GUVEXVO-402329 format. One record per residue (C-alpha): x, y, z. Coordinates in steps of 0.001 Angstrom, whole numbers. Example, Ala and Ser with C-alpha at 12.3 -4.5 7.8 and 13.67 -1.06 7.14 Angstrom:
2
12300, -4500, 7800 .
13670, -1060, 7140 .
//
This chain:
657
7412, 22876, -33100 .
7460, 19565, -34977 .
8280, 16249, -33313 .
11918, 16076, -34472 .
12661, 19596, -33278 .
10950, 18883, -29961 .
13104, 15813, -29378 .
16254, 17744, -30273 .
15263, 20552, -27922 .
14717, 18054, -25099 .
18096, 16412, -25726 .
19845, 19795, -25669 .
18196, 20643, -22352 .
19224, 17258, -20987 .
22846, 17707, -22057 .
22885, 21144, -20438 .
21709, 19602, -17158 .
18178, 20995, -17176 .
15109, 18989, -16253 .
12002, 19130, -18396 .
9682, 21165, -16171 .
6736, 21385, -18537 .
3266, 20218, -17609 .
2379, 18893, -21031 .
-927, 17274, -21979 .
-1047, 14373, -24405 .
-2589, 15915, -27509 .
-2588, 14356, -30945 .
-642, 11361, -29704 .
2367, 13323, -28445 .
3529, 15074, -25259 .
6811, 17007, -25482 .
7997, 14670, -28238 .
7015, 11423, -26529 .
4322, 9181, -28066 .
1326, 8899, -25743 .
-2329, 8040, -25393 .
-4381, 9316, -22441 .
-1240, 9946, -20365 .
33, 13471, -19670 .
3612, 14469, -18847 .
4412, 16371, -15663 .
8213, 16448, -15683 .
11376, 14550, -16506 .
14649, 14507, -14546 .
17713, 13440, -16565 .
20144, 10963, -15051 .
22862, 13634, -15066 .
20787, 15733, -12656 .
20914, 12799, -10247 .
24644, 12223, -10682 .
24079, 8878, -12354 .
24696, 7048, -15601 .
21966, 4404, -15369 .
18550, 3763, -13788 .
16699, 561, -12979 .
13917, -184, -10510 .
11666, 2271, -8687 .
9300, 2569, -5734 .
7445, 5311, -3882 .
6685, 6504, -366 .
4363, 9075, 1183 .
5489, 10757, 4388 .
3360, 9856, 7391 .
4225, 13251, 8892 .
3949, 15788, 6066 .
2013, 13876, 3401 .
4750, 14636, 866 .
5256, 12116, -1946 .
8705, 10785, -2768 .
10138, 8654, -5567 .
12852, 6152, -4642 .
14773, 5381, -7820 .
17370, 2658, -8252 .
20520, 3978, -9879 .
23747, 2334, -10991 .
25603, 4067, -8166 .
22976, 3839, -5399 .
19432, 4934, -4608 .
18125, 8379, -5502 .
15347, 10261, -3689 .
13044, 12770, -5386 .
10372, 14962, -3808 .
7438, 14934, -6254 .
4889, 16677, -4038 .
4699, 19275, -6799 .
5068, 16958, -9792 .
5775, 19741, -12287 .
8796, 20901, -10256 .
10264, 17770, -8647 .
13268, 18183, -6367 .
16158, 15736, -6438 .
17139, 15423, -2765 .
20215, 13233, -3044 .
21552, 9693, -3140 .
22223, 6822, -780 .
25388, 5287, -2278 .
25534, 1565, -2988 .
26703, -511, -48 .
29607, -2081, -1931 .
29998, -1673, -5698 .
27932, -245, -8553 .
25297, -2531, -10023 .
22735, -2573, -12820 .
20318, -4416, -10495 .
18864, -2626, -7492 .
15450, -3100, -5884 .
13640, -1033, -3252 .
10553, -1608, -1132 .
9163, 306, 1843 .
7573, -570, 5164 .
6215, 2126, 7455 .
8898, 4844, 7475 .
11811, 2780, 6176 .
13161, 1709, 2805 .
14788, -1689, 2336 .
17220, -1842, -577 .
18959, -4830, -2176 .
21323, -5244, -5104 .
23202, -7983, -6891 .
26405, -6151, -6012 .
28855, -8417, -4164 .
28030, -8678, -423 .
25533, -5813, -659 .
22978, -7165, 1835 .
19915, -5076, 2740 .
20346, -1354, 3311 .
17838, 77, 5801 .
17107, 3759, 5190 .
15128, 6099, 7471 .
12740, 7843, 5068 .
11556, 10519, 7510 .
14821, 12378, 7031 .
13616, 13256, 3521 .
11140, 15696, 5090 .
14017, 17720, 6538 .
16365, 18175, 3567 .
17024, 21906, 3218 .
19995, 22112, 871 .
19799, 19353, -1762 .
21379, 17313, -3113 .
22920, 15520, -155 .
24681, 12207, 310 .
22633, 10001, 2628 .
23715, 7169, 4920 .
22006, 3892, 5784 .
20451, 3511, 9225 .
21811, -26, 9323 .
22652, -2927, 7005 .
21622, -6581, 7163 .
24383, -8878, 5931 .
22576, -12215, 6033 .
21942, -12706, 2301 .
25262, -14253, 1352 .
27977, -12944, -904 .
25841, -12639, -4047 .
23512, -9971, -2718 .
19892, -10321, -3890 .
18114, -9776, -7159 .
14912, -8537, -5612 .
13006, -7895, -2406 .
9294, -8032, -1601 .
7602, -6823, 1580 .
4308, -7874, 3108 .
3427, -4824, 5182 .
756, -6789, 7055 .
3237, -9292, 8463 .
6383, -7190, 9014 .
8360, -9538, 6766 .
10594, -8931, 3787 .
11395, -11679, 1295 .
14702, -11509, -534 .
14981, -13610, -3696 .
17746, -14476, -6124 .
20425, -14783, -3439 .
22946, -17587, -3107 .
21011, -18863, -88 .
18467, -21711, -271 .
18896, -22289, -4018 .
17945, -18675, -4704 .
14458, -19101, -3223 .
12564, -17060, -656 .
14580, -15737, 2291 .
12280, -14488, 5084 .
13674, -11496, 6974 .
11865, -10123, 10014 .
11786, -6319, 9715 .
9564, -5523, 12709 .
12619, -3846, 14256 .
14478, -1955, 11493 .
17587, -1799, 13683 .
17699, -5558, 14178 .
16660, -7528, 11089 .
16681, -11290, 11559 .
16858, -14290, 9231 .
13761, -16336, 10156 .
13735, -19042, 7476 .
13947, -19774, 3773 .
12351, -21872, 1029 .
14241, -23805, -1643 .
11827, -26525, -2849 .
10986, -24653, -6083 .
14515, -23549, -6852 .
15490, -20049, -7947 .
12884, -17288, -7583 .
13374, -14219, -9750 .
10606, -12104, -8235 .
7712, -12525, -5832 .
4614, -10868, -4402 .
3721, -11796, -807 .
343, -10975, 733 .
-2055, -11948, 3461 .
-4547, -14053, 1545 .
-8145, -12754, 1401 .
-9061, -14454, -1887 .
-11810, -16984, -2630 .
-9917, -20189, -1735 .
-11289, -20979, 1743 .
-8569, -23573, 2365 .
-5946, -20833, 2533 .
-7896, -17804, 3758 .
-5955, -15740, 6292 .
-2598, -17338, 5502 .
445, -15498, 4198 .
1046, -16463, 570 .
3852, -15676, -1894 .
3265, -15775, -5653 .
6642, -16544, -7227 .
7903, -16041, -10769 .
10705, -18568, -10985 .
12676, -17746, -14108 .
13674, -20889, -15973 .
13753, -23177, -12930 .
10866, -25256, -14324 .
8396, -23941, -11726 .
6858, -21121, -13763 .
4316, -19963, -11167 .
5077, -21290, -7700 .
2587, -20488, -4931 .
4037, -20877, -1434 .
2477, -20731, 2032 .
4963, -18723, 4113 .
2850, -18349, 7260 .
5321, -20442, 9260 .
8760, -19102, 8376 .
10402, -22248, 9732 .
8226, -24528, 7591 .
7255, -22746, 4365 .
5320, -25108, 2107 .
4737, -25337, -1627 .
1025, -25154, -2439 .
1310, -25592, -6221 .
3483, -25092, -9279 .
2092, -24543, -12749 .
3797, -24294, -16125 .
2689, -22981, -19514 .
3713, -23804, -23062 .
6622, -21963, -24712 .
7833, -20477, -21459 .
11324, -19026, -21654 .
11884, -16943, -18486 .
9033, -16114, -16104 .
10126, -12751, -14772 .
7571, -11050, -12501 .
3851, -10774, -11856 .
1075, -9300, -9722 .
-2314, -10447, -8484 .
-5541, -8597, -9079 .
-6792, -6857, -5951 .
-9377, -9597, -5306 .
-6578, -12192, -5597 .
-8516, -14158, -8195 .
-6137, -13660, -11140 .
-2411, -13277, -11660 .
-712, -11354, -14473 .
2823, -12421, -15404 .
5521, -11269, -17801 .
8073, -13491, -19542 .
11163, -11383, -20150 .
12701, -13440, -22938 .
9828, -15057, -24867 .
9435, -12141, -27308 .
13026, -12416, -28475 .
13271, -16213, -28344 .
9873, -17115, -29786 .
9503, -14257, -32266 .
6117, -12859, -31177 .
4942, -9501, -29830 .
4757, -8533, -26152 .
2686, -11068, -24242 .
1120, -10666, -20809 .
225, -14074, -19382 .
-2984, -14573, -17367 .
-3640, -17128, -14618 .
-6807, -18084, -12780 .
-5687, -18485, -9146 .
-9090, -18854, -7462 .
-7974, -22355, -6450 .
-4428, -21940, -5136 .
-3893, -25701, -5220 .
-4717, -25878, -8935 .
-4074, -22587, -10771 .
-5203, -22558, -14399 .
-3266, -20891, -17214 .
-5891, -18898, -19154 .
-3818, -17564, -22039 .
-2200, -14251, -22868 .
-2800, -10754, -24179 .
-565, -9885, -27119 .
365, -6279, -27770 .
760, -4657, -31180 .
4421, -4030, -30263 .
7369, -6408, -30201 .
9089, -4873, -27168 .
10425, -6975, -24315 .
8259, -6813, -21200 .
9459, -6171, -17667 .
7751, -5136, -14397 .
3962, -4772, -14017 .
1677, -3725, -11149 .
-2079, -3720, -10548 .
-4121, -878, -9088 .
-7907, -1178, -9129 .
-9032, -2521, -12501 .
-5911, -1317, -14295 .
-2530, -2960, -14856 .
521, -712, -15276 .
3233, -2364, -17375 .
6784, -1272, -18100 .
7596, -2766, -21491 .
11157, -1593, -22186 .
11167, 127, -25607 .
7393, 723, -25817 .
7226, 2389, -22404 .
4421, 2504, -19863 .
1340, 600, -21055 .
-1945, 658, -19105 .
-4430, -2205, -19494 .
-8099, -2417, -18524 .
-8778, -5585, -16481 .
-12585, -5388, -16510 .
-12877, -8549, -18629 .
-9974, -10497, -17168 .
-12317, -13343, -16176 .
-12617, -14016, -19913 .
-8841, -13788, -20351 .
-9421, -10511, -22188 .
-7368, -7352, -21613 .
-7458, -4067, -23498 .
-4896, -1288, -23706 .
-6416, 2052, -22682 .
-3359, 4300, -22353 .
404, 4510, -22784 .
3408, 6811, -22493 .
6477, 5795, -24493 .
9643, 7012, -22756 .
11788, 5585, -25589 .
10440, 7072, -28844 .
13103, 5595, -31155 .
11440, 2188, -31654 .
9303, -530, -30043 .
11655, -3402, -30760 .
12827, -6367, -28702 .
15644, -5421, -26342 .
16538, -4070, -22937 .
16559, -334, -23504 .
13789, 1959, -22294 .
11691, 1623, -19139 .
12605, -800, -16374 .
9703, -200, -14001 .
6946, 2118, -12782 .
5200, 3020, -9528 .
1442, 3774, -9861 .
364, 3892, -6185 .
694, 7561, -5225 .
-2544, 9007, -3852 .
-2095, 12032, -6117 .
-2293, 9790, -9177 .
1233, 10633, -10339 .
2951, 7643, -11963 .
6735, 7453, -11752 .
8447, 5727, -14699 .
12134, 5002, -15230 .
14086, 5119, -18457 .
17293, 3133, -18034 .
19448, 5489, -20075 .
17634, 8835, -19661 .
16163, 9240, -16179 .
12880, 9674, -14310 .
9522, 10542, -15886 .
6495, 11761, -13924 .
3232, 11245, -15772 .
-508, 11143, -15076 .
-3126, 8817, -16534 .
-5769, 11055, -18140 .
-9013, 9261, -17326 .
-11020, 11709, -19396 .
-8932, 11155, -22507 .
-9385, 14760, -23534 .
-6017, 16251, -22607 .
-7406, 17751, -19401 .
-4568, 18220, -16946 .
-4732, 18329, -13185 .
-6175, 20267, -10283 .
-3978, 20213, -7205 .
-2501, 16898, -8268 .
-5713, 15196, -9406 .
-7526, 14926, -12713 .
-10622, 16976, -13278 .
-13918, 15163, -13442 .
-14493, 14366, -17115 .
-16240, 17248, -18787 .
-15600, 19607, -15889 .
-13731, 22877, -16079 .
-13222, 23788, -12422 .
-11711, 22083, -9417 .
-13567, 21053, -6293 .
-11936, 23036, -3452 .
-10009, 20848, -1061 .
-7440, 21644, 1574 .
-5711, 18265, 1545 .
-3011, 17805, -1081 .
-3792, 15053, -3540 .
-7464, 14872, -2618 .
-10193, 14256, -5156 .
-12649, 16516, -3359 .
-14856, 13861, -1746 .
-16406, 14908, 1569 .
-17062, 12403, 4334 .
-19514, 13404, 7066 .
-19675, 11485, 10328 .
-22721, 11765, 12586 .
-23236, 10173, 16017 .
-26404, 10556, 18107 .
-27195, 9829, 21753 .
-24182, 7781, 22746 .
-23689, 8138, 26509 .
-20090, 6958, 26378 .
-16862, 7629, 24576 .
-17107, 6900, 20845 .
-14496, 7352, 18146 .
-14247, 6817, 14428 .
-11148, 6596, 12280 .
-10605, 6379, 8521 .
-7508, 4666, 7117 .
-6516, 4632, 3460 .
-5300, 1562, 1565 .
-1728, 2161, 2761 .
-2822, 2142, 6417 .
-2376, 5901, 6905 .
-4842, 7642, 9231 .
-6603, 10245, 7055 .
-9499, 11341, 9288 .
-10686, 10763, 12855 .
-12813, 12157, 15645 .
-13985, 11215, 19123 .
-16331, 12568, 21753 .
-18416, 11834, 24841 .
-22112, 12262, 24135 .
-23916, 12158, 27478 .
-26410, 15009, 27254 .
-29122, 13596, 25063 .
-29064, 14158, 21314 .
-25671, 15243, 20073 .
-23789, 15142, 16800 .
-20113, 15149, 15925 .
-19594, 16102, 12308 .
-16294, 16583, 10560 .
-15490, 16905, 6883 .
-12721, 14752, 5507 .
-11175, 15117, 2090 .
-10648, 11670, 611 .
-9462, 10607, -2809 .
-11439, 8021, -4716 .
-10533, 4561, -3551 .
-11032, 2082, -736 .
-10753, 2906, 2947 .
-11079, 1266, 6343 .
-13611, 2619, 8824 .
-13030, 1768, 12502 .
-15834, 2530, 14961 .
-14930, 2175, 18656 .
-16984, 2488, 21830 .
-16249, 1854, 25516 .
-19781, 1651, 26876 .
-22955, -424, 27266 .
-22601, -3899, 28643 .
-24836, -5894, 26375 .
-28430, -4718, 26688 .
-29324, -4851, 23026 .
-30016, -7838, 20762 .
-27199, -9314, 18699 .
-27442, -8330, 15058 .
-25493, -9393, 12025 .
-23471, -6837, 10135 .
-24689, -6233, 6625 .
-22647, -5898, 3468 .
-24734, -5462, 351 .
-23992, -7746, -2565 .
-22669, -6256, -5759 .
-20595, -3635, -3960 .
-16885, -3967, -3268 .
-17161, -3958, 524 .
-15886, -6403, 3112 .
-16525, -6719, 6839 .
-13658, -7471, 9193 .
-13389, -8400, 12834 .
-17042, -9267, 13599 .
-17575, -11864, 16307 .
-16005, -12694, 19625 .
-12462, -11774, 18688 .
-11018, -8687, 17008 .
-7536, -9261, 15565 .
-6939, -12032, 18099 .
-7909, -9883, 21098 .
-11011, -10796, 23148 .
-13748, -8224, 23062 .
-14634, -6313, 26186 .
-17706, -4150, 26690 .
-20571, -4062, 24232 .
-22050, -1130, 22331 .
-25731, -651, 21629 .
-26534, 1114, 18396 .
-26274, 1039, 14651 .
-24287, 2894, 12057 .
-24627, 3002, 8299 .
-22340, 4183, 5538 .
-24119, 5675, 2551 .
-22950, 7216, -681 .
-23935, 10563, -2151 .
-27252, 9148, -3332 .
-28154, 7654, 24 .
-27380, 4095, -1019 .
-26172, 2028, 1943 .
-22656, 730, 1342 .
-22080, -900, 4729 .
-23768, -1076, 8114 .
-23078, -2498, 11526 .
-23795, -2287, 15204 .
-26637, -3709, 17226 .
-24358, -5209, 19827 .
-20630, -5181, 19168 .
-17461, -4809, 21155 .
-14891, -2133, 21583 .
-14012, -1922, 17901 .
-15603, -2859, 14622 .
-14006, -2436, 11205 .
-15454, -2202, 7701 .
-13782, -1390, 4431 .
-15626, 800, 1973 .
-15035, 2344, -1422 .
-16027, 5829, -2584 .
-16090, 7607, -5900 .
-17062, 11214, -6629 .
-19603, 11685, -3873 .
-20449, 12181, -226 .
-20371, 9234, 2148 .
-22266, 9535, 5422 .
-22094, 7442, 8564 .
-25138, 7879, 10791 .
-25088, 6528, 14343 .
-28607, 5701, 15592 .
-28775, 4076, 19039 .
-31100, 1168, 19606 .
-32831, 639, 22976 .
-31449, 3985, 24090 .
-33277, 4068, 27443 .
-31914, 642, 28403 .
-28438, 1668, 27318 .
-28461, 4839, 29398 .
-29827, 2983, 32423 .
-27184, 303, 32113 .
-24413, 2839, 32059 .
-25822, 4788, 34984 .
-25868, 1607, 37066 .
-22526, 168, 35995 .
-20274, 2714, 34380 .
-17205, 656, 33502 .
-14891, 1551, 30661 .
-11515, 2749, 29457 .
-10380, 5668, 27347 .
-7036, 6412, 25720 .
-5860, 9862, 24748 .
-4482, 10879, 22391 .
-5569, 8385, 19733 .
-2371, 9186, 17850 .
486, 9213, 20359 .
4045, 10436, 19983 .
5681, 10137, 23409 .
2974, 9474, 25958 .
-526, 8024, 26158 .
-2973, 8523, 29032 .
-5144, 5587, 30122 .
-8258, 6480, 32142 .
-10759, 3946, 33468 .
-13889, 3609, 35599 .
-13360, 27, 36771 .
-14249, -647, 40402 .
-12258, -3666, 41518 .
-10665, -4800, 44761 .
-7907, -6456, 42770 .
-4877, -4965, 41095 .
-5348, -3973, 37459 .
-2997, -4739, 34607 .
-2497, -2862, 31359 .
-880, -4496, 28315 .
264, -3124, 24989 .
-281, -5615, 22156 .
962, -5326, 18593 .
-1076, -6098, 15464 .
156, -9711, 15503 .
-1386, -10268, 18949 .
1994, -10247, 20741 .
2162, -8656, 24200 .
5139, -6327, 24060 .
4705, -4550, 27414 .
2523, -4830, 30511 .
2347, -3524, 34036 .
154, -3970, 37116 .
-1173, -979, 39076 .
-3537, -197, 41959 .
-7220, -49, 41046 .
-7569, 3163, 43057 .
-5519, 4876, 40359 .
-8099, 5959, 37809 .
-5648, 7510, 35384 .
-2115, 6564, 34424 .
391, 8043, 31963 .
2328, 5509, 29882 .
5537, 6296, 27980 .
5342, 4955, 24399 .
8205, 6961, 22881 .
10267, 3839, 22174 .
7534, 2014, 20243 .
7895, 1680, 16494 .
5385, 3641, 14425 .
2225, 1663, 13757 .
-1012, 323, 15215 .
-1290, -1097, 18742 .
-3936, -2274, 21219 .
-4129, -1272, 24861 .
-5758, -3950, 27002 .
-6956, -3396, 30572 .
-7614, -6471, 32752 .
-9125, -6583, 36259 .
-9233, -10375, 36488 .
-12881, -10569, 35454 .
-13130, -8558, 32256 .
-10799, -7154, 29635 .
-11269, -3823, 27885 .
-9431, -3125, 24644 .
-8779, 66, 22691 .
-6674, 700, 19601 .
-4126, 3508, 19322 .
-1537, 4648, 16812 .
2106, 5380, 17565 .
3300, 8172, 15316 .
//
């Protein structure tokens, strides 16, 4: 079938209300009639199938209960929800109607198990939507309802919303509050959003990205920073410290020549560079698509480095960064994927694309509005404003090889590595502990904060191992090692992170996430790759929890626990067995606290959130060695349990499901 016939066939299917359900590789520069390079097509859902006449922004969410992947697509009439767990046969589940009137502009972000939706529709506010109900849809499509609505954005609604999932704050921009600047909304309780402050010193903000800062500028390390694209306000890139919501401060503003309308941007994952799009410069200045590059290693003095110019003239829109790739939605020329390996030299290169608007690559506002590249399965969701939703996959091999259980085959391979976990790249992680006379646990969290593997055990009978296989996709993870025993009989050692490897060490020292350390653990652990190369190591003497991040790719990572001064450690624990355990590690309704403290004073347990805030505490008799605590009313997320006898404090982390 030639290209013209293919396009006609697709249009006929669309008019008849059928989705394209073909898993089509990109071969010879085409996939089902759409121009492509190294991007394969899974499926396409026409707007008519979603009961809509126009699409705009898009986001994604993965269920913390079932692991299913969902697309959240902004539509003229509301927000649509699509189950893409099987990307070749996506299921449109239904729509949450707009809060007030239809609107071309709608933006969606997620935090934990909730979606937060804004629009420029009159008096729209923020819709709060409980995403877990998507797991239970049995007869789609359905009409959904908001859990609640926040009305504190003024009559104009909002152009956009950003969420920093580390701080429990959403930032609405483009409202009629505070000159259109940042509006900080506390979303820690989705049923009671609060207006906690705003920022107007840089005028109107069109879009923003807000993060906890871990970049190279020591003056701002650990603060909460927003990187603002400020339209034509005169503050092209405005960097704002939003740590104190009642006193947000402008760190710097930087302009560049021939700016027309700075639209949106995203930092690289190391927060050293910022990529920005200017939505109007192509049409106004008469050049091809330009992606602007900033050096932000000094937040007080960002440097404009230049731009990458595409071979196409299309108007650019939203872009996002994942790893060393940038995923751009450039209206008429579609999804474009850039390699960022040489960004330090202000050099980008296009490595892949999928054009959802084959008619032309001209300046204008028809074609793709946005994309979402963060699904663990590797599926990329792309909107076409006038046609619908496209599900595609970046073909790393570049040979037309499609997928195996949602993931690309290893280049040159012909079979899939067996794996029971949906969306897994077939990487095994083996955990080994030896000779620990007390309770030890390990947990692995992915980049989104989801618990993907864990184990615990009490090893008191000499040599013992606890080994469990975990199926992890390529990427970066957080390893948390916890122990309740050994009160400091081994020498203090410094955790090691080898240079040249993308690893960081978190929480080493006297305080872990603002919570004083309790008992000490004697021993070492190491994380090695498939070739035995050490990626990260720790131990010696550390407190109840220690966290490292590590990255894996196509191999086996092993953590080996090797106690140091074992005889001293065992003797110490025989003489003074003091500790605390929590079970289960992942709690739904109840958690059981057990302890071996011997004190003539009353004990007190406290539950502390990730911001260090005590949200509940209670005293109890020290003769009670075990107590059941109801946690059913806690929001889903990470918490610390702290036990205090007046002389020492023991701390353990748990997860509320």
